[in-house]
C-alpha positions in Angstrom: 4.4 -16.8 -9.9 5.9 -19.0 -7.2 6.8 -15.9 -5.1 3.2 -14.7 -5.2 2.0 -18.1 -4.0 4.4 -18.0 -1.1 3.4 -14.5 -0.2 -0.3 -15.5 -0.2 0.3 -18.6 1.8 2.4 -16.7 4.4 0.2 -13.6 4.5 -0.6 -13.8 8.2 3.1 -13.7 9.0 3.7 -10.8 6.6 1.0 -8.6 8.0 3.4 -7.7 10.8 5.8 -6.2 8.2 4.5 -2.8 7.1 6.6 -2.7 3.9 5.1 -6.0 2.7 1.6 -4.6 2.3 2.3 -3.0 -1.1 3.9 -6.3 -2.4 1.0 -8.3 -1.0 -1.6 -6.1 -2.7 0.2 -6.6 -6.0 0.0 -10.4 -5.5 -3.8 -10.4 -4.9 -6.1 -11.8 -7.6 -8.5 -8.8 -7.8 -10.9 -10.8 -10.0 -11.6 -13.3 -7.2 -14.2 -12.0 -4.8 -13.0 -14.3 -2.0 -9.4 -13.0 -2.3 -10.7 -9.4 -2.2 -12.7 -10.1 0.9 -9.7 -11.8 2.6 -7.6 -8.8 1.6 -10.0 -6.3 3.2 -10.0 -8.4 6.4 -6.2 -8.5 6.4 -5.9 -4.8 5.8 -7.6 -4.1 9.1 -4.9 -6.1 11.0 -1.9 -5.2 8.8 0.7 -3.1 10.6 0.4 0.4 9.1 3.2 1.2 6.6 4.9 4.6 6.7 2.9 7.5 5.3 5.3 7.8 2.3 4.5 4.3 1.2 0.8 4.9 1.5 1.1 7.4 -1.4 1.7 4.4 -3.7 -1.8 3.1 -2.9 -3.1 6.0 -5.0 -1.3 5.1 -8.2 -2.6 3.1 -11.1 -1.4 -0.2 -9.7 -4.0 -0.1 -7.0 -7.3 0.6 -8.6 -9.4 -0.8 -5.8 -11.4 1.9 -4.0 -10.9 0.4 -0.5 -7.2 0.3 -1.0 -7.1 3.9 -2.2 -9.3 5.0 0.7 -6.9 3.3 3.1 -4.0 5.3 1.5 -6.0 8.5 1.8 -6.8 7.9 5.4 -3.2 7.1 6.3 -1.9 10.2 4.4 -4.5 12.4 6.0 -2.9 11.6 9.4 0.4 13.2 8.2 1.3 16.6 9.7 1.0 19.4 7.1 4.8 20.2 7.4 5.7 16.5 6.9 3.5 16.3 3.8 5.0 19.5 2.4 8.5 18.2 3.0 7.7 15.0 1.3 6.2 16.7 -1.7 9.2 19.1 -2.1 11.6 16.1 -1.9 9.5 14.2 -4.4 9.3 17.2 -6.8 13.0 17.7 -6.6 13.7 14.0 -7.3 11.4 14.0 -10.4 12.9 17.2 -11.7 16.3 15.5 -11.6 15.0 12.3 -13.0 13.4 14.0 -16.1 
């Protein structure tokens, strides 16, 4: 709980760290409209994470439509070959894992 509070307090610093976006989104109180509004505003200024990390914005941990749309928009900017390579690598990993 303390870590979430620190992350929320220091959010303006963390928006320059692309990898912190997913962690920040998990710390947001999605039942609080003010927190949601603030998150949407921060999302506009947050340094874009790598395409591979944006795929996580489509999973069950991020049910908010705006966050999912952000993920889709980022992924759509990937080159087709890059996306294919990522998908093959991911499929290979999951086949080994299971």
